[in-house]
Residue, then its C-alpha position, 0 to 999 in steps of 0.5 A: m544182245q538183241n539188234i531190232l530195226f524199227i521200219v515206220n511208213d505212216s504219216t506222224y499225225s495222221g493215225e497212231k502207228t508212227f507214234n506207237a513204233v517210237r514209243f515202243a522203241i523208247n520203252m525197249k531201250e528204257e526197260h532192256s537198255k543193256d539188252v537191246n540196240i534199237k535202229l528206226f528208218c522212216f519211209s513214205d510220210a513217216i519222214l516227217c517224224g524226223i523234221a525239227g520245229q514241230n508244234p502240235n496243237e494237242g496230243f502227243n508231240i512226235q519230235q519230243l519222242i525222237d529226242i529221247l530215242a536218239a538221246q537213248g542212242a537209237e539211230i534214226k534215218l529218213c529215206t532220202s528219196c521220200v524226203k526229196a519227193r515231199g520237197l523237204l531236202d532243205a528242212k532242218l532235221i531233228d538232232g540226232v536224225t540223218l538221211g539214209t538210203l535203200d543201201d542203209v535199211s538193206e544193211w540194217t535189215l541184215w544186222a537185226d535180229k527182229v525187223l518190226t514194221f508199222 
């Protein structure tokens, strides 16, 4: 069993890094569900991917991808300090997404066989 930690930092819709990280994680679970455990930690503007109620005008919808990843059993956390810095502590989170700390991501890093950063 491989333990894989995805760390994302980029804004949800300003580029494709966060989108690619989440769809890569989904693909890993779909293709190798018996062989991998996935965790996703979001820093900086990537925390926006865990906020509920997104409705982009066109293109991909990161909320749908986060819903899929959570349903696959991945743990997903948003950096509490980053959420607080953006004034979003009262925002509704997507089901399956929680707030996390540096202690959490440190523990997850030690747990992981591989750490992928986007």
